[in-house]
C-alpha positions as CSV (number, residue, x, y, z in Angstrom):
1,M,28.1,70.4,35.0
2,S,29.0,67.5,33.3
3,S,30.2,69.5,29.4
4,A,30.6,67.2,26.6
5,P,34.3,65.7,26.0
6,G,36.6,67.8,24.2
7,A,34.6,70.7,24.4
8,G,35.3,74.3,25.3
9,P,34.3,76.9,27.3
10,E,32.5,78.6,24.8
11,I,30.1,75.0,23.8
12,A,29.9,74.2,27.7
13,Q,28.3,77.8,28.5
14,A,26.0,77.6,24.8
15,I,24.5,74.3,26.1
16,T,24.1,76.0,29.7
17,A,22.6,78.8,28.8
18,F,20.0,76.9,26.0
19,C,19.4,74.1,29.2
20,A,18.5,76.9,31.3
21,Q,16.8,78.9,28.3
22,Q,14.8,74.9,28.0
23,F,14.1,74.1,31.5
24,G,11.3,75.1,32.4
25,A,9.7,74.3,28.5
26,C,10.7,71.0,28.4
27,G,9.2,69.8,31.8
28,A,12.6,69.0,33.5
29,A,10.7,69.9,36.7
30,K,8.0,67.6,37.0
31,F,10.8,64.8,36.5
32,E,12.8,65.4,39.5
33,I,15.6,67.1,36.5
34,S,18.0,69.5,38.4
35,R,19.2,72.4,35.6
36,E,22.4,71.0,36.3
37,E,20.9,67.0,35.0
38,L,19.6,68.4,32.4
39,S,23.0,69.9,30.9
40,G,24.7,66.7,31.8
41,I,22.2,64.9,29.5
42,V,22.2,67.2,26.7
43,S,26.0,67.4,27.2
44,A,26.1,63.6,26.8
45,V,23.8,63.8,23.2
46,V,25.9,66.8,21.7
47,G,29.5,64.5,22.8
48,K,27.7,61.3,21.2
49,W,27.2,64.0,18.2
50,N,29.9,64.8,17.8
51,A,33.0,66.0,20.4
52,S,34.7,68.6,18.1
53,A,31.6,69.9,17.2
54,S,32.2,74.2,16.5
55,S,30.2,76.7,18.5
56,A,28.1,77.3,15.3
57,E,27.4,73.7,14.8
58,V,26.8,73.0,18.4
59,Q,24.6,75.6,18.1
60,A,22.4,74.7,14.8
61,F,22.4,71.2,16.5
62,L,20.6,72.4,19.9
63,G,18.1,74.4,17.7
64,A,17.1,71.3,16.1
65,L,16.8,69.2,19.7
66,R,14.0,67.4,21.2
67,V,14.5,68.3,24.2
68,E,10.8,67.9,25.9
69,E,10.9,64.2,24.5
70,L,14.9,63.5,25.5
71,V,14.0,64.5,28.7
72,L,10.7,62.7,29.1
73,T,13.1,59.2,28.3
74,R,15.6,59.9,30.3
75,A,13.4,60.5,33.4
76,C,11.7,56.7,31.9
77,A,14.9,55.8,32.1
78,A,15.2,56.6,35.6
79,G,12.7,55.2,36.8
80,N,10.5,58.2,37.7
81,N,6.7,56.8,37.7
82,T,5.2,60.1,35.9
83,A,7.4,60.1,33.7
84,W,6.5,56.6,32.8
85,E,2.8,57.5,32.7
86,L,3.2,60.3,30.7
87,F,5.1,57.7,28.5
88,L,2.2,55.2,28.4
89,N,-0.9,57.2,27.5
90,R,1.4,58.7,24.3
91,Y,2.7,56.3,22.9
92,R,1.4,53.7,23.9
93,A,-0.9,53.5,20.7
94,V,1.8,54.1,18.4
95,L,3.6,50.9,19.8
96,Y,1.0,49.0,19.1
97,G,-0.2,50.5,15.9
98,A,3.2,50.0,14.2
99,A,2.9,46.3,15.6
100,Y,0.2,45.4,14.2
101,K,1.2,47.3,10.8
102,I,4.3,45.0,10.7
103,A,2.8,42.2,12.1
104,G,-0.9,42.0,10.0
105,D,-2.4,40.1,13.0
106,D,-4.1,41.6,16.6
107,A,-2.1,39.0,18.8
108,T,1.1,39.5,16.8
109,A,1.3,43.4,17.1
110,R,0.2,42.7,21.0
111,E,2.6,40.3,21.2
112,L,5.2,42.6,19.8
113,A,3.9,45.2,21.1
114,D,3.9,44.1,24.9
115,S,7.4,42.4,25.1
116,L,9.0,46.1,24.3
117,Y,7.8,48.1,27.5
118,A,10.0,45.9,30.2
119,E,13.0,47.1,28.3
120,L,11.7,50.6,27.2
121,Y,11.1,50.5,31.0
122,G,14.2,48.7,31.4
123,V,14.0,46.0,33.7
124,S,16.6,42.7,33.7
125,E,15.4,39.4,33.6
126,K,15.5,39.3,37.2
127,G,13.4,42.1,37.7
128,A,16.7,44.2,39.2
129,E,19.3,46.4,37.1
130,R,17.8,49.2,35.1
131,S,19.2,49.1,30.9
132,S,16.2,51.1,28.9
133,K,16.8,51.3,25.4
134,L,15.5,54.8,25.6
135,L,18.4,55.6,26.6
136,Y,19.5,55.7,23.0
137,Y,16.8,57.8,21.8
138,S,19.0,60.6,21.0
139,G,16.2,63.7,20.4
140,R,17.4,64.5,17.3
141,G,13.8,63.0,15.4
142,S,11.0,62.6,16.9
143,L,10.5,60.4,19.7
144,E,7.9,58.4,17.5
145,G,9.9,57.8,14.5
146,W,12.2,56.6,17.1
147,L,9.4,54.3,18.9
148,R,8.0,52.7,15.4
149,T,11.7,52.1,14.1
150,I,12.6,49.8,17.3
151,V,9.4,48.1,16.6
152,A,10.6,47.0,13.4
153,Q,14.2,46.3,14.0
154,E,12.6,43.6,17.3
155,Y,10.2,42.4,14.3
156,V,13.1,41.6,11.8
157,N,14.8,40.3,15.1
158,R,12.0,38.1,16.2
159,Y,11.5,36.6,12.3
160,R,15.3,35.3,12.2
161,R,15.4,34.3,15.3
162,T,12.8,31.9,14.3
163,R,14.4,30.1,12.0
164,R,18.3,30.4,13.1
165,E,17.2,28.8,16.6
166,T,20.8,26.7,16.9
167,S,23.2,29.8,15.9
168,L,24.4,30.3,19.1
169,E,26.7,33.7,16.8
170,E,22.8,35.2,15.7
171,Q,21.5,35.2,19.5
172,V,24.6,37.0,20.4
173,E,24.2,39.6,17.6
174,E,19.7,39.7,18.1
175,G,18.9,42.8,19.5
176,K,22.1,45.0,20.4
177,Q,21.7,48.0,19.1
178,F,18.9,49.4,21.6
179,E,20.4,47.8,24.6
180,A,22.3,49.6,26.9
181,T,25.2,47.9,28.5
182,P,26.1,45.5,25.3
183,S,27.7,42.3,26.5
184,A,29.9,42.0,23.7
185,P,30.6,44.0,20.1
186,D,27.9,43.4,17.6
187,P,29.4,40.9,15.3
188,P,30.4,43.3,11.6
189,P,28.1,40.5,9.0
190,D,24.6,42.2,10.2
191,N,25.6,45.7,9.7
192,R,27.5,44.8,6.3
193,M,24.4,42.6,5.2
194,D,21.3,46.2,6.2
195,H,24.4,48.4,4.3
196,A,24.6,45.9,1.3
197,I,20.8,46.1,1.2
198,S,19.8,49.3,1.6
199,A,22.2,50.5,-1.1
200,E,21.4,47.8,-3.7
201,I,17.2,48.7,-3.6
202,A,18.5,52.2,-4.1
203,A,20.4,51.5,-7.4
204,L,17.8,49.8,-8.4
205,H,15.7,51.8,-11.2
206,A,12.4,53.3,-10.2
207,E,10.6,50.8,-11.3
208,D,11.5,47.9,-10.4
209,R,11.4,49.5,-6.7
210,L,8.3,50.3,-6.8
211,L,7.2,46.9,-7.9
212,L,8.7,45.6,-5.3
213,A,7.1,47.6,-2.7
214,T,3.4,47.0,-4.4
215,Y,3.9,43.7,-3.6
216,F,5.8,42.7,-1.0
217,L,5.5,46.6,1.5
218,D,1.3,47.2,0.3
219,G,1.0,43.2,0.0
220,R,-1.1,43.5,-3.7
221,K,-1.2,40.2,-5.4
222,L,-0.4,39.9,-8.4
223,A,-3.3,39.9,-10.8
224,E,-4.3,43.5,-9.0
225,I,-0.9,44.0,-10.1
226,A,-0.9,43.3,-13.7
227,R,-4.4,44.4,-13.7
228,V,-3.2,47.7,-13.3
229,Q,-0.3,47.3,-15.4
230,R,-2.6,46.1,-18.2
231,V,-0.4,43.2,-18.4
232,H,-1.1,39.5,-17.8
233,E,-0.5,38.4,-14.8
234,S,2.7,36.1,-15.3
235,T,3.9,38.7,-16.7
236,I,3.8,40.6,-13.2
237,S,5.4,37.2,-11.9
238,R,8.5,37.4,-14.2
239,K,9.6,40.6,-13.8
240,L,8.9,39.9,-9.7
241,E,11.6,36.9,-9.9
242,R,14.3,38.7,-12.1
243,V,14.3,41.8,-9.8
244,T,14.5,39.8,-6.4
245,G,17.2,37.5,-8.4
246,L,19.0,40.1,-9.3
247,L,18.9,41.8,-5.9
248,R,19.6,38.6,-3.9
249,K,23.2,38.7,-6.7
250,R,23.6,42.1,-6.1
251,I,23.9,42.4,-2.3
252,R,25.9,38.6,-3.0
253,K,28.1,41.2,-4.8
254,R,28.5,44.0,-2.8
255,L,29.0,41.6,0.9
256,I,31.6,40.1,-0.6
257,D,33.6,44.1,-1.7
258,G,32.8,45.1,1.9
259,G,34.8,41.9,3.0
260,M,33.5,38.8,3.3
261,S,35.0,35.8,2.0
262,P,32.1,34.3,-0.4
263,R,31.5,31.1,2.4
264,Q,29.8,34.4,4.3
265,A,28.5,35.4,1.9
266,D,26.9,32.4,0.5
267,E,25.7,31.3,4.5
268,A,24.3,35.2,4.7
269,M,22.5,34.9,2.1
270,G,21.2,31.8,2.5
271,E,19.0,32.9,5.3
272,L,18.1,36.2,3.4
273,D,14.6,36.7,2.3
274,V,13.6,39.9,1.0
275,R,10.1,39.9,3.5
276,D,13.5,40.0,6.6
277,V,14.2,43.6,5.6
278,Q,11.3,44.8,4.4
279,V,10.9,47.0,7.2
280,P,13.5,48.8,7.3
281,I,14.2,49.7,3.7
282,E,10.5,50.8,3.6
283,K,12.3,54.3,2.6
284,S,14.2,53.0,0.3
285,L,11.4,51.1,-1.8
286,R,9.8,54.4,-2.0
287,Q,12.1,56.2,-3.1
288,E,10.2,57.1,-6.6
289,P,9.4,61.2,-7.2
290,G,5.8,59.9,-8.4
291,G,4.9,59.0,-4.9
292,G,2.0,56.2,-5.5
293,T,3.3,52.7,-5.1
294,F,1.0,51.6,-8.2
295,Y,2.3,52.4,-11.6
296,K,1.6,52.4,-14.9
297,G,3.5,50.6,-17.8
298,S,4.1,47.4,-20.2
299,E,5.1,45.2,-21.0
300,P,8.0,44.5,-21.8
């Protein structure tokens, strides 16, 4: 069997034993995946996760691995029709539901979900080469959660694409996170932007995060938020303007501190809209122990 790069005999044996134990329950046989092939799949995942992990760490990792979902994605990526039919039966509604929640209308949601099917199935634009995004699923979390993430990322990519059609660099950058065989490395500014946004959202006061979540994620009107807080609508408007302005300044500073030149940061910030980034950072926006988006407050 193929083992994780640099793995010793003990780890290789642990993977072999694990795959033998899981083989019957994970459905590999019905997708024509042998025990040796299953061991190769798991070994590759372990190696990508941590090629120098100890035996105890690998055992813990394997214990949390979603083997059935991992096998399903690899069988789909290989073009197994049985696996693909099962995948669609289980996750078609998930993809559409996630797309509808993000896009907000039926037509856009269906277009967004449908556009992902070919990429997940792995057929190139010419209809020949297989390059499935499902190969990027590692089994470390639920497949449903991972699918929601790529729907969100595709929505953001599409929104950016419509605003930056003349930018060759952005066209090259777009969507590479889930390509199985990237033709070019992702340029660093996009990663730095994502990190800066997440870090600065997390650094905001809890009340400010909740205001952003209420307005941008829940889609509440200013008047509705003001009514809940028992303040005038103009107060909420000023708060929202203050928070978004502060967020932009902090993100720009973090980009510069992270190595961007002021000009690069200004160019990146020129394309930034809070609604651009609301999907990937929804978890950060909702990091409030109370749990709810609406909160009580008083006018400053």
